[in-house]
C-alpha positions in Angstrom: -39.6 135.3 -112.5 -39.7 139.1 -112.4 -38.1 140.4 -109.2 -38.2 144.1 -110.1 -41.3 146.0 -111.2 -41.8 149.4 -112.7 -44.7 151.2 -111.2 -46.6 154.4 -112.0 -48.8 156.6 -109.8 -51.1 159.0 -111.7 -52.4 162.4 -110.8 -55.3 160.9 -108.7 -53.0 158.6 -106.7 -53.9 155.4 -108.5 -51.0 153.0 -108.8 -50.4 150.7 -111.8 -47.8 148.1 -112.4 -46.2 148.8 -115.8 -43.8 145.9 -116.4 -41.7 143.3 -114.6 -38.0 142.9 -115.1 -35.5 140.2 -114.1 -32.7 142.7 -113.7 -32.6 145.9 -111.6 -30.5 147.9 -114.1 -33.1 147.1 -116.8 -35.9 148.2 -114.6 -34.2 151.5 -113.8 -33.4 151.9 -117.5 -37.1 151.4 -118.3 -38.0 154.1 -115.8 -35.5 156.5 -117.3 -36.9 155.9 -120.8 -40.4 156.6 -119.7 -39.4 159.8 -117.8 -37.5 161.0 -120.9 -40.7 161.3 -122.9 -43.2 164.1 -122.8 -43.3 166.0 -119.5 -45.9 164.5 -117.2 -47.0 164.7 -113.6 -47.0 160.9 -112.9 -44.5 159.4 -110.5 -42.5 156.3 -111.6 -40.5 154.0 -109.4 -38.8 150.6 -109.3 -40.0 148.1 -106.7 -38.0 145.1 -105.8 -35.0 144.0 -103.8 -32.5 146.8 -103.0 -29.6 144.4 -103.7 -27.6 146.2 -106.4 -26.8 144.5 -109.7 -23.7 146.6 -109.9 -22.3 147.2 -106.4 -19.3 149.3 -107.6 -18.5 151.7 -110.5 -16.3 148.9 -111.9 -19.2 146.5 -112.0 -21.3 149.2 -113.8 -18.4 149.6 -116.2 -18.5 145.9 -117.1 -22.2 146.2 -117.9 -21.6 149.3 -119.9 -18.8 147.8 -121.9 -21.0 144.7 -122.6 -23.4 147.0 -124.5 -20.8 147.6 -127.1 -21.2 144.0 -128.3 -24.7 144.8 -129.4 -25.8 146.9 -132.4 -24.4 150.4 -132.5 -26.2 153.7 -132.9 -24.4 156.7 -134.4 -22.4 158.7 -132.0 -24.6 161.8 -132.3 -27.7 159.6 -131.7 -26.2 158.0 -128.7 -25.1 161.3 -127.1 -28.6 162.8 -127.7 -30.3 159.8 -126.2 -27.9 159.9 -123.3 -28.8 163.5 -122.5 -32.5 162.8 -123.0 -32.7 159.7 -120.7 -30.5 161.3 -118.0 -32.4 164.5 -117.7 -34.5 163.3 -114.8 -31.3 162.6 -112.8 -29.9 166.2 -112.9 -31.1 167.0 -109.4 -30.0 163.7 -107.8 -27.4 164.1 -105.1 -25.7 160.8 -105.7 -26.1 158.2 -108.5 -25.6 154.6 -107.5 -23.7 152.3 -109.9 -27.0 150.6 -111.0 -28.4 153.9 -112.1 -25.2 154.8 -113.9 -25.3 151.5 -115.8 -29.1 152.1 -116.5 -28.5 155.5 -118.0 -26.0 154.0 -120.5 -28.3 151.0 -121.2 -31.3 153.2 -121.8 -29.4 155.6 -124.1 -27.9 152.7 -126.1 -31.2 150.9 -126.4 -33.2 154.0 -127.4 -30.7 155.7 -129.7 -31.6 155.3 -133.3 -29.4 152.7 -135.0 -27.2 153.9 -137.7 -28.3 152.6 -141.1 -26.3 149.6 -142.4 -24.0 150.6 -145.3 -23.0 148.4 -148.2 -22.7 144.7 -147.8 -26.4 144.2 -148.5 -27.4 145.7 -145.2 -25.8 142.9 -143.1 -24.9 144.6 -139.8 -22.6 141.8 -138.8 -20.5 142.3 -141.9 -20.3 146.1 -141.2 -18.1 145.3 -138.2 -15.7 143.4 -140.4 -11.9 143.6 -139.8 -10.0 146.8 -139.9 -8.7 146.1 -143.4 -12.2 146.6 -144.9 -11.7 149.3 -147.5 -15.4 150.5 -147.2 -15.2 150.8 -143.4 -15.6 154.3 -142.1 -13.6 154.8 -138.9 -16.1 157.4 -137.6 -18.7 154.7 -137.4 -17.2 153.2 -134.3 -17.3 156.5 -132.3 -20.4 155.6 -130.3 -18.7 152.4 -129.2 -15.6 154.4 -128.3 -17.7 156.6 -126.0 -18.9 153.5 -124.1 -15.4 152.1 -123.9 -13.9 155.4 -122.7 -16.6 155.9 -120.1 -16.2 152.3 -118.9 -12.5 152.7 -118.5 -12.9 156.0 -116.6 -15.5 154.3 -114.2 -13.1 151.4 -113.5 -10.6 153.9 -112.1 -13.1 155.7 -109.8 -13.0 155.3 -106.1 -16.0 153.1 -105.2 -16.7 155.4 -102.3 -16.7 158.6 -104.4 -20.1 160.1 -105.3 -21.1 160.2 -108.9 -23.4 163.0 -110.2 -25.2 163.6 -113.5 -22.5 166.2 -114.5 -19.8 163.5 -113.9 -21.6 161.2 -116.3 -22.0 163.9 -118.9 -18.3 164.6 -118.7 -17.5 160.9 -119.1 -19.6 160.4 -122.2 -19.1 163.7 -124.0 -15.3 163.9 -123.6 -13.9 163.0 -127.0 -12.6 159.4 -126.9 -9.0 158.9 -128.0 
């Protein structure tokens, strides 16, 4: 059952249901992806229960870190997608943890995957152990950005406001 729905209102005031989601973070991510496209006058919103999927920054961090288990884009593609999908949030006064998690999810999902190298294009083998002589350490940099941002979110005070510039700082700071 889809509890959250993504809606659009056009220039004439007509409203349309775009898609249903079983997860609030996924619905917000869907809105961010649409808003990151070509400029438009339409209004988009998520309808559904206001109960957060991620009630705290630490819960958002858990969701963000779980993304790292999925396929991995290149670090530059991830950072570009992150800036693109988050652009509509630059004037928000406070970002709730669900929105924070949604920005990372939307960026990770829309960033172009890096091409598989060697091993016959098997992406699972590309993540072979550290002893792999063909492994390029720079390939894990996008994952490092996620892990670094998740760790920083876990240390944040749940009552502290998060803003778009805070997220940019978290994701663009060079991971160690």
